[in-house]
Residue frames as a rotation matrix with the C-alpha (Angstrom) as fourth column:
UNK 1
0.671 -0.631 0.389 -18.84
-0.050 -0.561 -0.826 -10.99
0.740 0.535 -0.408 26.55
UNK 2
0.456 -0.597 -0.660 -15.52
0.883 0.395 0.252 -11.37
0.110 -0.698 0.708 28.33
UNK 3
0.990 -0.140 0.013 -14.02
-0.140 -0.968 0.210 -8.31
-0.017 -0.209 -0.978 30.02
UNK 4
0.329 -0.944 -0.031 -10.33
0.264 0.123 -0.957 -7.54
0.907 0.307 0.289 29.59
UNK 5
0.939 0.106 -0.328 -8.79
0.333 -0.034 0.942 -7.82
0.088 -0.994 -0.067 33.06
UNK 6
0.142 -0.968 -0.209 -5.19
0.832 0.002 0.555 -6.94
-0.537 -0.253 0.805 32.19
UNK 7
0.786 0.039 -0.617 -3.60
-0.178 -0.942 -0.286 -3.73
-0.592 0.334 -0.733 30.95
UNK 8
-0.345 -0.928 -0.144 -0.89
-0.561 0.080 0.824 -5.65
-0.752 0.365 -0.548 29.10
UNK 9
0.676 0.599 0.428 -1.72
0.042 0.549 -0.835 -6.74
-0.736 0.583 0.346 25.56
UNK 10
-0.555 -0.777 0.297 -0.07
0.354 0.103 0.929 -7.50
-0.752 0.622 0.218 22.25
UNK 11
0.298 0.545 -0.784 -1.00
-0.618 -0.516 -0.593 -5.56
-0.728 0.661 0.182 19.13
UNK 12
0.066 -0.233 0.970 -1.12
0.356 0.914 0.195 -8.35
-0.932 0.332 0.143 16.58
UNK 13
0.973 0.225 0.057 0.26
0.142 -0.381 -0.913 -6.49
-0.184 0.896 -0.403 13.58
UNK 14
-0.043 -0.991 0.128 3.39
0.830 0.036 0.557 -5.91
-0.557 0.130 0.820 11.53
UNK 15
0.182 0.218 0.959 1.93
0.802 -0.597 -0.017 -2.86
0.569 0.772 -0.284 9.78
UNK 16
-0.717 -0.609 -0.338 3.68
0.688 -0.542 -0.484 0.24
0.112 -0.579 0.808 11.16
UNK 17
-0.752 0.479 0.452 0.81
-0.301 -0.861 0.411 2.60
0.586 0.173 0.792 10.34
UNK 18
0.267 0.893 -0.362 -1.79
-0.049 0.388 0.920 0.33
0.962 -0.228 0.148 11.90
UNK 19
-0.038 -0.375 -0.926 0.36
0.907 0.375 -0.189 -0.23
0.419 -0.848 0.326 15.01
UNK 20
-0.932 -0.346 0.109 0.70
0.289 -0.890 -0.352 3.55
0.218 -0.297 0.930 15.42
UNK 21
-0.391 0.861 0.325 -3.05
-0.464 -0.489 0.739 4.12
0.795 0.138 0.591 15.11
UNK 22
0.418 0.555 -0.719 -3.96
0.322 0.650 0.688 1.38
0.849 -0.519 0.093 17.57
UNK 23
-0.394 -0.651 -0.649 -1.34
0.876 -0.052 -0.480 2.71
0.278 -0.758 0.590 20.00
UNK 24
-0.895 0.116 0.430 -2.93
-0.130 -0.991 -0.005 6.17
0.426 -0.060 0.903 19.76
UNK 25
0.018 1.000 -0.017 -6.34
-0.400 0.023 0.916 4.71
0.916 -0.010 0.400 20.49
UNK 26
0.527 0.215 -0.822 -5.37
0.493 0.710 0.502 2.50
0.692 -0.670 0.268 23.44
UNK 27
-0.483 -0.867 0.120 -2.83
0.427 -0.353 -0.833 4.90
0.765 -0.351 0.540 24.99
UNK 28
-0.391 0.347 0.852 -5.36
-0.615 -0.788 0.039 6.97
0.685 -0.509 0.522 26.98
UNK 29
0.696 0.713 -0.084 -6.60
-0.447 0.523 0.726 3.78
0.561 -0.468 0.683 28.68
UNK 30
0.365 -0.627 0.688 -3.24
-0.903 -0.059 0.426 3.06
-0.226 -0.777 -0.588 30.29
UNK 31
0.991 0.033 0.130 -2.29
-0.001 0.972 -0.234 -0.01
-0.134 0.232 0.963 28.31
UNK 32
-0.065 -0.998 -0.009 1.19
-0.647 0.036 0.761 -1.43
-0.759 0.055 -0.648 28.08
UNK 33
0.842 0.473 0.258 1.32
-0.076 0.579 -0.812 -2.82
-0.534 0.664 0.524 24.56
UNK 34
-0.396 -0.907 -0.145 3.92
-0.413 0.035 0.910 -4.38
-0.820 0.420 -0.388 22.32
UNK 35
0.410 0.562 -0.719 3.41
-0.885 0.052 -0.464 -5.32
-0.223 0.826 0.518 18.72
UNK 36
0.867 -0.075 0.493 3.89
0.159 0.979 -0.130 -8.66
-0.473 0.191 0.860 17.02
UNK 37
0.739 -0.638 0.215 6.60
0.110 -0.201 -0.973 -6.92
0.665 0.743 -0.078 14.99
UNK 38
0.307 -0.620 0.722 8.47
-0.873 -0.485 -0.045 -5.83
0.378 -0.616 -0.691 18.15
UNK 39
0.355 -0.070 0.932 8.30
-0.674 0.672 0.307 -9.39
-0.648 -0.737 0.191 19.47
UNK 40
-0.558 -0.632 -0.538 9.55
-0.815 0.294 0.499 -10.85
-0.157 0.717 -0.679 16.17
UNK 41
-0.078 0.619 0.782 6.51
-0.064 0.779 -0.623 -13.07
-0.995 -0.099 -0.021 15.78
UNK 42
-0.917 -0.168 0.363 6.04
0.318 0.246 0.916 -14.56
-0.243 0.955 -0.172 12.33
UNK 43
-0.495 0.783 -0.376 3.22
-0.813 -0.571 -0.119 -13.09
-0.307 0.246 0.919 10.29
UNK 44
-0.387 0.410 0.826 0.54
0.164 0.912 -0.376 -15.77
-0.907 -0.010 -0.421 9.92
UNK 45
-0.962 0.140 0.236 -0.93
0.237 -0.007 0.971 -16.44
0.138 0.990 -0.026 6.48
UNK 46
-0.538 0.822 -0.187 -4.19
-0.462 -0.473 -0.750 -14.57
-0.705 -0.317 0.634 6.17
UNK 47
-0.995 0.090 0.050 -6.22
0.097 0.677 0.730 -17.28
0.032 0.731 -0.682 4.48
UNK 48
-0.398 0.904 -0.153 -9.66
0.480 0.063 -0.875 -16.06
-0.781 -0.422 -0.460 5.51
UNK 49
-0.583 0.296 0.757 -12.29
0.731 -0.216 0.648 -14.75
0.355 0.931 -0.090 3.13
UNK 50
0.635 0.729 0.256 -13.81
0.496 -0.639 0.588 -12.27
0.593 -0.246 -0.767 5.60
UNK 51
0.048 -0.582 0.812 -12.39
-0.459 -0.735 -0.500 -9.49
0.887 -0.348 -0.303 7.76
UNK 52
0.630 0.269 0.728 -13.45
-0.776 0.192 0.600 -11.46
0.022 -0.944 0.330 10.85
UNK 53
0.962 -0.271 -0.022 -11.61
0.270 0.962 -0.042 -14.60
0.033 0.035 0.999 9.80
UNK 54
0.268 -0.922 0.278 -8.37
0.441 -0.139 -0.887 -12.76
0.857 0.360 0.369 9.06
UNK 55
0.156 -0.169 0.973 -8.56
-0.702 -0.712 -0.011 -10.70
0.694 -0.682 -0.229 12.24
UNK 56
0.865 0.223 0.450 -8.98
-0.485 0.602 0.635 -13.90
-0.130 -0.767 0.628 14.27
UNK 57
0.766 -0.633 -0.112 -6.01
0.492 0.689 -0.531 -15.58
0.414 0.352 0.840 12.55
UNK 58
-0.015 -0.822 0.569 -3.72
0.058 -0.569 -0.820 -12.70
0.998 0.021 0.056 13.53
UNK 59
0.213 0.149 0.966 -5.01
-0.850 -0.460 0.258 -12.20
0.482 -0.876 0.029 17.07
UNK 60
0.963 0.198 0.181 -4.96
-0.262 0.836 0.482 -15.89
-0.056 -0.512 0.857 17.98
UNK 61
0.547 -0.829 -0.114 -1.43
0.492 0.428 -0.758 -16.33
0.677 0.359 0.642 16.63
UNK 62
-0.232 -0.663 0.712 -0.10
-0.233 -0.673 -0.702 -13.50
0.944 -0.329 0.002 18.81
UNK 63
0.434 0.459 0.775 -2.12
-0.854 -0.063 0.516 -14.51
0.286 -0.886 0.365 21.88
UNK 64
0.997 -0.033 -0.073 -0.85
0.049 0.972 0.229 -18.08
0.063 -0.232 0.971 21.76
UNK 65
0.315 -0.947 0.065 2.75
0.504 0.110 -0.856 -17.02
0.804 0.303 0.512 21.05
UNK 66
-0.355 -0.471 0.808 2.83
-0.279 -0.772 -0.572 -14.46
0.892 -0.428 0.143 23.87
UNK 67
-0.519 0.268 -0.812 0.53
0.767 0.566 -0.304 -15.95
0.378 -0.780 -0.499 26.48
UNK 68
-0.773 0.253 -0.582 -1.23
0.153 -0.816 -0.558 -12.57
-0.616 -0.520 0.592 26.64
UNK 69
0.401 0.905 0.143 -4.45
0.523 -0.098 -0.846 -11.17
-0.752 0.414 -0.513 25.20
UNK 70
-0.752 -0.649 0.116 -3.86
0.429 -0.348 0.834 -9.85
-0.500 0.677 0.540 21.70
UNK 71
0.321 0.827 -0.462 -5.72
0.106 -0.516 -0.850 -7.24
-0.941 0.224 -0.253 19.69
UNK 72
-0.687 -0.511 0.517 -5.70
0.547 0.105 0.830 -7.38
-0.478 0.853 0.208 15.90
UNK 73
0.088 0.692 -0.717 -7.28
-0.379 -0.642 -0.667 -5.38
-0.921 0.330 0.205 13.13
UNK 74
-0.621 -0.186 0.761 -8.28
0.660 0.400 0.636 -6.53
-0.423 0.898 -0.125 9.68
UNK 75
0.138 0.623 -0.770 -9.50
0.054 -0.781 -0.623 -3.73
-0.989 0.044 -0.141 7.51
UNK 76
-0.641 -0.363 0.677 -10.06
0.664 0.179 0.726 -2.78
-0.385 0.914 0.126 3.93
UNK 77
-0.630 0.377 -0.680 -11.60
-0.514 -0.858 0.000 -0.53
-0.583 0.349 0.734 1.34
UNK 78
-0.423 0.615 0.666 -14.90
0.654 0.715 -0.245 -1.80
-0.627 0.332 -0.705 -0.10
UNK 79
-0.774 0.065 -0.630 -15.84
-0.392 -0.831 0.395 -0.07
-0.498 0.553 0.668 -3.37
UNK 80
0.097 0.948 0.302 -19.36
-0.178 0.315 -0.932 -0.48
-0.979 0.037 0.199 -4.71
UNK 81
0.598 0.161 -0.785 -18.49
-0.758 -0.205 -0.619 0.03
-0.261 0.965 0.000 -8.40
UNK 82
-0.334 -0.788 -0.517 -15.86
-0.839 0.499 -0.219 -2.71
0.430 0.360 -0.828 -8.11
UNK 83
0.397 0.628 -0.670 -18.30
-0.244 0.775 0.582 -5.22
0.885 -0.067 0.461 -6.61
UNK 84
0.996 0.059 0.072 -16.75
-0.079 0.141 0.987 -4.80
0.048 -0.988 0.145 -3.18
UNK 85
0.361 -0.932 -0.005 -13.11
0.896 0.349 -0.274 -5.01
0.257 0.094 0.962 -4.25
UNK 86
-0.255 -0.764 -0.592 -10.45
-0.499 0.629 -0.596 -4.74
0.828 0.143 -0.542 -3.04
UNK 87
0.691 0.721 0.050 -12.18
-0.433 0.358 0.827 -5.64
0.579 -0.593 0.560 0.24
UNK 88
0.901 -0.337 0.275 -10.38
-0.083 0.488 0.869 -8.32
-0.427 -0.805 0.412 2.26
UNK 89
0.408 -0.781 0.472 -7.63
0.905 0.416 -0.094 -8.21
-0.123 0.465 0.877 -0.39
UNK 90
0.998 0.054 0.035 -6.95
0.057 -0.993 -0.100 -4.49
0.029 0.101 -0.994 0.12
UNK 91
0.428 -0.904 0.005 -3.34
-0.463 -0.214 0.860 -5.06
-0.776 -0.371 -0.511 1.19
UNK 92
0.092 -0.378 0.921 -2.78
0.571 0.778 0.262 -7.56
-0.816 0.502 0.287 -1.62
UNK 93
0.823 0.268 0.501 -3.48
0.568 -0.419 -0.709 -4.87
0.020 0.867 -0.497 -4.22
UNK 94
0.841 -0.540 0.010 -0.39
-0.536 -0.832 0.141 -3.07
-0.068 -0.124 -0.990 -2.89
UNK 95
0.496 -0.677 0.543 1.97
0.014 0.632 0.775 -6.04
-0.868 -0.377 0.323 -3.10
UNK 96
0.393 -0.507 -0.767 4.93
-0.918 -0.260 -0.299 -5.95
-0.047 0.822 -0.568 -5.45
UNK 97
0.706 -0.131 -0.696 6.75
-0.209 0.900 -0.382 -8.98
0.677 0.415 0.608 -6.81
UNK 98
-0.349 -0.932 -0.100 9.56
-0.095 0.141 -0.985 -8.50
0.932 -0.335 -0.138 -4.28
UNK 99
-0.181 0.362 -0.914 7.10
0.845 0.533 0.044 -8.81
0.504 -0.765 -0.402 -1.39
UNK 100
-0.903 -0.124 -0.411 7.04
0.331 -0.810 -0.483 -5.11
-0.273 -0.573 0.773 -0.47
UNK 101
0.090 0.991 0.096 3.88
0.953 -0.058 -0.299 -3.04
-0.290 0.119 -0.950 -0.47
UNK 102
-0.942 -0.330 0.062 3.39
0.326 -0.854 0.405 0.08
-0.080 0.401 0.912 -2.57
UNK 103
-0.175 0.959 -0.225 0.15
0.714 -0.033 -0.699 1.90
-0.678 -0.283 -0.679 -1.76
UNK 104
-0.282 0.046 -0.958 0.73
-0.534 -0.837 0.117 4.56
-0.797 0.545 0.261 -4.40
UNK 105
-0.926 -0.083 -0.368 0.63
-0.353 0.535 0.767 1.74
0.134 0.841 -0.525 -6.93
UNK 106
-0.723 0.688 -0.063 -2.45
0.664 0.666 -0.338 0.30
-0.191 -0.286 -0.939 -5.19
UNK 107
-0.109 0.690 -0.716 -4.33
0.149 -0.701 -0.698 3.60
-0.983 -0.183 -0.026 -5.37
UNK 108
-0.501 -0.132 -0.855 -3.47
-0.768 -0.387 0.510 3.89
-0.398 0.913 0.092 -9.06
UNK 109
-0.984 0.151 -0.091 -4.76
0.101 0.906 0.411 0.35
0.144 0.395 -0.907 -9.57
UNK 110
-0.378 0.887 -0.266 -8.05
0.650 0.050 -0.758 1.30
-0.659 -0.460 -0.596 -7.89
UNK 111
-0.091 0.337 -0.937 -8.41
-0.359 -0.889 -0.285 4.40
-0.929 0.310 0.201 -10.07
UNK 112
-0.807 -0.242 -0.539 -7.69
-0.587 0.226 0.777 2.43
-0.066 0.944 -0.324 -13.24
UNK 113
-0.854 0.520 0.015 -10.33
0.519 0.854 -0.015 -0.14
-0.020 -0.005 -1.000 -12.30
UNK 114
-0.135 0.822 -0.553 -12.88
0.415 -0.459 -0.785 2.61
-0.900 -0.335 -0.280 -11.61
UNK 115
-0.342 -0.059 -0.938 -12.09
-0.664 -0.691 0.285 4.29
-0.665 0.720 0.197 -14.94
UNK 116
-0.978 -0.050 -0.200 -12.62
-0.177 0.701 0.691 0.98
0.106 0.712 -0.695 -16.74
UNK 117
-0.510 0.852 -0.123 -16.09
0.835 0.455 -0.309 0.82
-0.207 -0.260 -0.943 -15.14
UNK 118
-0.310 0.357 0.881 -16.82
0.494 -0.732 0.470 4.42
0.813 0.580 0.050 -16.19
UNK 119
0.509 0.461 -0.727 -17.07
0.853 -0.160 0.496 5.51
0.112 -0.873 -0.474 -12.54
UNK 120
-0.443 -0.685 0.579 -16.21
0.643 -0.692 -0.327 9.19
0.625 0.227 0.747 -12.80
UNK 121
0.055 0.538 0.841 -18.92
-0.340 -0.782 0.523 10.99
0.939 -0.315 0.140 -10.79
UNK 122
-0.676 -0.332 0.658 -18.89
-0.699 0.005 -0.715 11.01
0.234 -0.943 -0.235 -7.01
UNK 123
0.168 0.834 0.526 -22.17
-0.903 0.345 -0.257 9.07
-0.395 -0.432 0.811 -6.86
UNK 124
0.799 0.022 -0.601 -20.51
-0.374 0.801 -0.468 6.31
0.471 0.599 0.648 -8.91
UNK 125
-0.124 -0.973 -0.196 -17.50
-0.140 0.212 -0.967 6.12
0.982 -0.092 -0.163 -6.58
UNK 126
0.518 0.403 0.755 -19.18
-0.781 -0.138 0.609 5.30
0.350 -0.905 0.243 -3.27
UNK 127
-0.079 -0.635 -0.768 -17.13
0.061 0.766 -0.639 3.18
0.995 -0.097 -0.022 -0.88
UNK 128
0.849 0.237 0.473 -16.64
-0.437 -0.190 0.879 2.36
0.298 -0.953 -0.057 2.75
UNK 129
-0.397 -0.916 -0.055 -13.69
-0.572 0.294 -0.765 1.58
0.717 -0.273 -0.641 4.96
UNK 130
0.772 0.601 -0.208 -14.29
-0.261 0.597 0.758 -1.47
0.580 -0.531 0.618 7.16
UNK 131
-0.431 -0.873 0.227 -12.35
-0.660 0.134 -0.739 -2.40
0.615 -0.468 -0.635 10.27
UNK 132
0.755 0.561 -0.339 -12.82
-0.156 0.657 0.738 -5.54
0.637 -0.504 0.583 12.34
UNK 133
-0.223 -0.772 0.595 -10.95
-0.892 -0.084 -0.444 -5.75
0.392 -0.630 -0.670 15.63
UNK 134
0.573 0.323 -0.753 -10.45
0.017 0.914 0.405 -9.14
0.819 -0.245 0.519 17.21
UNK 135
-0.001 -0.522 0.853 -9.45
-0.979 -0.174 -0.108 -9.50
0.205 -0.835 -0.511 20.85
UNK 136
0.523 0.101 -0.846 -8.13
-0.171 0.985 0.012 -13.01
0.835 0.139 0.532 21.48
UNK 137
0.513 -0.340 0.788 -7.03
-0.831 0.032 0.555 -14.75
-0.214 -0.940 -0.266 24.64
UNK 138
-0.531 -0.828 -0.178 -4.41
-0.847 0.522 0.100 -17.55
0.010 0.204 -0.979 24.83
UNK 139
-0.581 0.363 0.729 -7.19
-0.099 0.857 -0.505 -20.05
-0.808 -0.365 -0.462 25.59
UNK 140
-0.853 0.170 0.493 -8.73
0.521 0.325 0.789 -19.36
-0.026 0.930 -0.366 22.17
UNK 141
0.142 0.935 -0.326 -11.62
0.826 -0.293 -0.481 -17.12
-0.545 -0.201 -0.814 23.25
UNK 142
-0.814 -0.383 0.438 -12.33
0.573 -0.652 0.496 -14.28
0.096 0.654 0.750 20.81
UNK 143
0.168 0.832 -0.529 -14.43
0.566 -0.521 -0.639 -11.13
-0.807 -0.192 -0.558 20.71
UNK 144
-0.488 -0.292 0.822 -15.10
0.870 -0.231 0.435 -9.11
0.063 0.928 0.367 17.54
UNK 145
0.115 0.451 -0.885 -15.83
0.393 -0.839 -0.376 -5.42
-0.912 -0.305 -0.273 17.01
UNK 146
-0.233 -0.114 0.966 -16.75
0.971 0.032 0.238 -4.00
-0.058 0.993 0.103 13.60
UNK 147
0.038 0.226 -0.973 -16.65
0.187 -0.958 -0.216 -0.39
-0.982 -0.174 -0.079 12.44
UNK 148
-0.140 -0.031 0.990 -17.52
0.987 0.079 0.142 1.12
-0.083 0.996 0.019 9.06
UNK 149
-0.152 0.128 -0.980 -17.40
0.086 -0.986 -0.142 4.61
-0.985 -0.106 0.139 7.58
UNK 150
0.488 0.443 0.752 -19.08
0.782 0.160 -0.602 5.61
-0.387 0.882 -0.269 4.33
UNK 151
0.050 -0.464 -0.884 -17.48
-0.155 -0.878 0.452 7.88
-0.987 0.115 -0.117 1.76
UNK 152
0.983 0.177 -0.054 -16.25
-0.071 0.094 -0.993 8.19
-0.170 0.980 0.105 -1.81
UNK 153
0.217 -0.934 0.282 -13.02
0.844 0.325 0.426 7.42
-0.490 0.146 0.860 -3.64
UNK 154
0.772 -0.025 -0.635 -11.33
-0.155 -0.976 -0.150 10.74
-0.616 0.214 -0.758 -4.45
UNK 155
0.191 -0.780 0.596 -8.82
0.920 0.354 0.169 11.36
-0.342 0.516 0.785 -7.22
UNK 156
0.082 -0.860 -0.503 -6.07
-0.080 0.497 -0.864 12.47
0.993 0.112 -0.028 -7.33
UNK 157
0.213 -0.069 -0.975 -4.79
0.887 0.433 0.163 11.40
0.411 -0.899 0.154 -3.90
UNK 158
0.301 -0.069 0.951 -4.71
-0.181 -0.983 -0.014 14.21
0.936 -0.168 -0.308 -1.34
UNK 159
0.697 -0.065 0.714 -2.64
-0.705 -0.241 0.667 14.45
0.129 -0.968 -0.214 1.83
UNK 160
-0.033 -0.808 -0.588 0.38
-0.324 0.566 -0.758 12.69
0.946 0.165 -0.280 3.26
UNK 161
-0.433 -0.019 0.901 -1.00
-0.899 0.080 -0.431 11.81
-0.064 -0.997 -0.052 6.69
UNK 162
0.583 0.675 0.452 -2.36
-0.656 0.719 -0.229 8.43
-0.480 -0.163 0.862 7.69
UNK 163
-0.616 -0.758 0.214 -1.34
-0.485 0.579 0.656 5.41
-0.621 0.300 -0.724 5.65
UNK 164
-0.496 0.402 0.770 -2.54
0.560 0.826 -0.071 2.96
-0.664 0.395 -0.634 3.03
UNK 165
-0.391 0.467 0.793 -5.45
0.854 -0.138 0.502 4.25
0.344 0.874 -0.344 0.95
UNK 166
-0.046 0.412 -0.910 -6.17
0.782 -0.552 -0.289 7.23
-0.622 -0.725 -0.297 3.24
UNK 167
-0.729 -0.299 -0.616 -5.29
-0.008 -0.896 0.444 9.85
-0.685 0.328 0.651 0.55
UNK 168
-0.896 0.424 -0.130 -8.11
-0.165 -0.046 0.985 8.65
0.411 0.905 0.111 -1.74
UNK 169
-0.325 0.830 -0.454 -10.86
0.844 0.471 0.257 8.14
0.427 -0.299 -0.853 0.85
UNK 170
-0.840 0.172 0.516 -13.10
-0.267 -0.957 -0.116 11.12
0.473 -0.235 0.849 1.55
UNK 171
-0.795 0.544 -0.270 -15.55
0.586 0.569 -0.577 10.31
-0.160 -0.617 -0.771 4.36
UNK 172
-0.103 0.886 0.452 -19.18
0.782 -0.209 0.587 11.29
0.615 0.414 -0.671 3.92
UNK 173
0.825 0.542 -0.160 -19.91
0.534 -0.655 0.534 14.83
0.185 -0.526 -0.830 5.09
UNK 174
0.417 -0.771 -0.482 -16.27
0.267 -0.403 0.875 15.94
-0.869 -0.494 0.038 5.01
UNK 175
0.921 -0.139 -0.364 -14.20
-0.381 -0.514 -0.768 17.94
-0.080 0.847 -0.526 2.54
UNK 176
0.005 -0.999 0.050 -10.88
-0.994 0.000 0.107 16.39
-0.107 -0.050 -0.993 3.53
UNK 177
0.409 -0.024 -0.912 -9.59
-0.254 0.957 -0.140 12.90
0.877 0.289 0.385 2.78
UNK 178
0.969 -0.147 -0.196 -8.27
0.241 0.427 0.871 10.76
-0.045 -0.892 0.450 5.62
UNK 179
0.202 -0.964 0.172 -4.83
0.954 0.153 -0.259 11.54
0.223 0.216 0.950 4.19
UNK 180
-0.227 -0.227 0.947 -5.38
0.191 -0.964 -0.186 15.24
0.955 0.138 0.262 4.94
UNK 181
0.710 0.610 0.352 -6.67
-0.243 -0.256 0.935 14.75
0.661 -0.750 -0.034 8.51
UNK 182
-0.402 -0.751 0.524 -4.68
-0.799 0.009 -0.601 14.76
0.447 -0.661 -0.603 11.72
UNK 183
-0.807 0.079 -0.585 -5.07
0.263 0.936 -0.236 11.78
0.528 -0.344 -0.776 14.03
UNK 184
-0.820 0.520 -0.240 -7.39
0.079 -0.314 -0.946 13.84
-0.567 -0.795 0.216 16.22
UNK 185
-0.334 0.709 -0.621 -9.63
-0.886 -0.461 -0.050 14.70
-0.322 0.534 0.782 13.28
UNK 186
-0.468 0.093 -0.879 -9.60
-0.579 0.719 0.384 11.17
0.668 0.688 -0.283 11.91
UNK 187
-0.820 0.105 -0.563 -10.42
0.394 0.816 -0.422 9.40
0.415 -0.568 -0.711 15.16
UNK 188
-0.307 0.767 0.564 -12.81
-0.139 -0.622 0.771 12.00
0.942 0.158 0.297 16.55
UNK 189
0.506 0.835 -0.217 -14.63
0.122 0.180 0.976 10.46
0.854 -0.520 -0.011 19.49
UNK 190
0.172 -0.484 -0.858 -11.83
0.960 0.279 0.035 10.41
0.223 -0.829 0.513 22.07
UNK 191
-0.817 -0.574 0.063 -11.34
0.560 -0.815 -0.149 14.15
0.137 -0.087 0.987 21.61
UNK 192
-0.712 0.576 -0.401 -14.86
0.001 -0.571 -0.821 15.12
-0.702 -0.585 0.407 22.61
UNK 193
-0.679 0.514 -0.525 -16.71
-0.682 -0.176 0.710 14.43
0.272 0.840 0.470 19.37
UNK 194
0.077 0.814 0.576 -20.06
-0.904 0.301 -0.305 12.65
-0.422 -0.497 0.758 19.81
UNK 195
0.928 0.246 0.281 -19.18
-0.102 0.891 -0.442 9.90
-0.359 0.382 0.852 17.31
UNK 196
-0.096 -0.960 0.264 -16.01
0.152 0.248 0.957 8.24
-0.984 0.132 0.122 16.11
UNK 197
0.370 0.190 -0.909 -15.15
-0.780 -0.468 -0.415 9.10
-0.504 0.863 -0.025 12.52
UNK 198
-0.390 -0.610 -0.689 -12.73
-0.896 0.425 0.131 6.49
0.213 0.669 -0.713 11.24
UNK 199
0.449 0.522 -0.725 -13.67
-0.440 0.836 0.329 2.86
0.778 0.171 0.605 10.79
UNK 200
-0.272 -0.645 -0.714 -10.95
0.382 0.609 -0.695 1.79
0.883 -0.462 0.081 13.20
UNK 201
-0.920 -0.029 0.390 -12.02
-0.304 -0.575 -0.760 4.30
0.246 -0.818 0.520 15.86
UNK 202
0.029 0.997 0.068 -15.64
-0.930 0.002 0.367 3.14
0.366 -0.074 0.928 15.53
UNK 203
0.392 0.030 -0.920 -14.58
0.029 0.999 0.045 -0.48
0.920 -0.045 0.391 16.03
UNK 204
-0.638 -0.728 -0.250 -12.36
0.316 0.048 -0.948 0.55
0.702 -0.684 0.199 18.93
UNK 205
-0.564 0.523 0.639 -15.22
-0.762 -0.629 -0.158 2.43
0.319 -0.576 0.753 20.59
UNK 206
0.525 0.782 -0.335 -17.24
-0.609 0.621 0.493 -0.79
0.594 -0.055 0.803 20.58
UNK 207
0.032 -0.637 -0.770 -14.25
0.368 0.724 -0.583 -2.64
0.929 -0.265 0.258 22.03
UNK 208
-0.853 -0.359 0.379 -14.02
-0.147 -0.531 -0.835 -0.11
0.501 -0.767 0.400 24.86
UNK 209
-0.172 0.893 0.415 -17.76
-0.936 -0.279 0.212 -0.27
0.306 -0.352 0.885 25.59
UNK 210
0.646 0.475 -0.597 -17.75
-0.385 0.879 0.282 -4.06
0.659 0.047 0.751 25.63
UNK 211
0.443 -0.569 -0.692 -14.45
0.541 0.786 -0.300 -5.08
0.715 -0.241 0.656 27.20
UNK 212
-0.605 -0.792 0.080 -13.24
0.445 -0.419 -0.792 -2.13
0.661 -0.444 0.606 29.24
UNK 213
-0.523 0.450 0.724 -16.20
-0.632 -0.774 0.024 -0.26
0.571 -0.445 0.689 30.68
UNK 214
-0.967 0.156 0.200 -17.93
-0.072 0.586 -0.807 -1.65
-0.243 -0.795 -0.556 33.75
């Protein structure tokens, strides 16, 4: 495993919500970070069929364009009753014809698909959020960190915090959806909790343990 020797990195994302979450996670470690969006980097085509492949595509593009290490996230909602969909195509389910993304529409699409499968009880609506972080260097070296959190798909959506599908994901053992949780509640581990809660925080914890801690 390669340790991260610099405190200057690029967040390889154009997703405002994701950039904000990663900034919240890396902030306490003293990083100076700019996003691919801030630097006007083109968004690479995510042609991979796994979270790891897509995370690597984004991180390597930003690392090579900037000459700095770059951290990317590829994440998605994996629903058992839908045979793992939307999965790596989670963002695609939100795409409109004009190229914009509408996650209210995406959540409605998920609920319609579940209804068509007759998935109405909580035990028929099991799902997990998956996050894969990729740290890439300009020389092409990559490290991967995966985090998952189990839960169920709730309906109707609840809460206006977070982003994406957060209002319909209720993590196991909790009464609130991610959309109803503050950042502190959602991330958990940095604020004194014994374990990270969100998928992204769990992946980030592994990143810290591998690349930052001595």
